[in-house]
N, C-alpha and C positions, 0 to 999 in steps of 0.2 A: 505494500500499498504505498502510496507519495509521501503521505502524513508522516510514517513510520519511519522513511527512510531519511539517514544522514546527507548532509551538503555534496560529501566525496561520495556516497553509494548514487545518489542521485546524477553525478555527473558522469559515474560510470555507466548506470543504464542507458544515459543521453549517448554516449559516445558508441556503445555496443548498438544501438537501435532498438533495446527494448522498450525504452518508451520516448516521446517526445520532448522536447525542450517547450513547445509550445501548449501543450498538454498540462506539463509542471506549473508553468507559470500560469497559466487559467484557473488551474485547480486553486492554487493559491490566491491567485486575485479574487476569485467567487469566495475565498473563507475569509478574507479581511473583509469583501462586501456583507458579509454573513453577521461575522461577530463585534467588527470595529462599532457599528451603531453603540451599542452597550459599551464596549471598552473604552471607546476613541483612545485609542493606543498608537494608530497610524494619523498622523495630521495630516499629510501633505503626499499622492500617490501622482505617479507615472504609469498608468496601466497602459497607453496606449504606446508607448514607448517602448516597455518591458514586451510587449507583446510582438510589437516590430521586429526588437532582437532577437525573441524565442525564433519569429519564423526565418529570421535570416543563419542562426545558431540550424536550425534543421536542414536547412539548405545548403551551408556547409558540408555539415555530417553526410549527406546524400552523395555528395559529391568525390566524398575520400572512403578510401578503402581501408582497411582494418587497421592497420601499420602505421598510416599515415593519422588516423584518427588517434592513436595513440600520444600521437606528440603535439595533441589542442591542449590548451591551458589547464590547470587543476580543477577550474570550477565552471570550464563551459558549459553556459546554457542554462544554471545554475540561480533562480532567484535569491536576492536577500534584503535587509533591509538598514536603516543606516540610522543612528541618537541624531535628532533635529541641530545639535548643536555642533555637529561633525559636515563643513561644507561640502555641499554637493549643487554645481556649476547650474545655475539658471532656476533654483529652488530657493526657497526661505531658510534661512537661518536667525530665529529672532530670539533663540536662547529662552524661550517662554517670556521674555521680556515686550513689554506694550510698547516700549519705545524702540523697538525695532524691529514692529510687527510687518513691516514690508520691506525689510530689506531681503535683497536679491545677492546670491553669492557669483561670481564672477568666474571663479573656478572652483576645481573638485579640491578638496582636502587630501595629502598625500595618500591616507588608507583608501580612500574613496577609488581614486586613481589605481592604485595598486589593484583593487577588487574588479573593477572595469577591465583592466589588462590581464587579469587571471582568468578573464569569463565571464564573471560574474553578471546578472541582470537585477537593476535598484527596482523595486515595484515602488519605495517610497520612504518616507522620512518619520520618524517616531516620538512621540512627546515626552515632556521633560519637564522639570521643575522651573522656575523662575529662575534663570541665570544658573543653573544647576546647583542650587544651595539648600535641596532641601530632601527630607526620605521618605516624599511621596510626588506623584508627578500633578501637578495643578498649578496653573498660573491662567493671566488675564488675556492671554491671545487662544489659548487650545481649549481649557479648562482641564479637568481632573479625568484623568485614567484611571481606570478600575481594577479588580483582581480579576481576573478569567474564572477562578473558581467560587470566589463570591465578590459580589458587586458591590454589598456593603463597605470592603478591605480595600486597601491601597495594594497598587502592585510594585511599591517602591519606588527609591528613587536614587540618583537623578535618571538611571537609565531604564525606568520603568515602563515607556512604552514599549522597549525591545524585548523587555521580561514578557510582558503579556503577552503581545502579538506572536511570539516564539512558542508559548504556554498553549495558546490557545490552534498554533497549528496554521497560522497565517503565513510564517516565514520561515524557511527552512535552517536559517541562520542568521543573524544579525551583527551589528557592529554597534559598541556602547563606547563606555570610556569610566573610569574610576579612579579616583584619587583617597577616598576615603570609606569605598565600600559601594559605590554606584555602578558597579558592575553586578558584585556579590550579595547585595541586599535584594533586588528586584530578581534577580536569580532563587537565593532561596525564596522567597515571598513566593515567586510564581511555579517553582518547580521545576527549573529547566536548568542546564549547566554552564553557567558563568564562570569568566578565566579572566582575570587582571594579569597581563602579561609584566613581563620585568619592565622595570624604567629606561627608555631608551631606546630597546627593541621595535619598536613603532614608534614613527614619527609623530609630534603634536600638530605640524604643520597642517593650517585649514581646521584649524580646532579650539573648541576655547574649553578652559580661561589662557590657553596657550594658543595665541594665533598668529 
């Protein structure tokens, strides 16, 4: 089942032709549309662009033999989401602050660019607390993100939008950030795996607070 596979398992299934990128992307889009009205985890989407990239991925797969497919990037055709405080070219990065509600990013953050180069397909950005400084996702721009297992409880913060949408099956994997628990707390609250990498391993360029 699509929602039970890891990102790398999905990438392998795409490369072998077991399942198409378009089907994987479409199923996750439909899952977001199903759960997000209640959760408010995904705050800005790019579904049309995602489906177009998935179509191109499938066309490329069809043009390659099995040996050539193995040389494709590690996340080829796999959808993902990303925390709203991490820059995505052409999309908002408000940091949950009403003072930045119309701020559009001119270029990708380094991590965003690397995921695209690895073949990942972005579905949308996810909710954060105001300026990322709270243990729950609630701001005046997008409102509150709720816990997928109990809508009366919080998803945690500051990467709470990521925790909630991944736990709901709306995204195979996502990118958050963590100084004092901002990945680890939502992961614990939402029942998913979250990893804070060693400092300096992933560049902060294009990310708040180090921009």
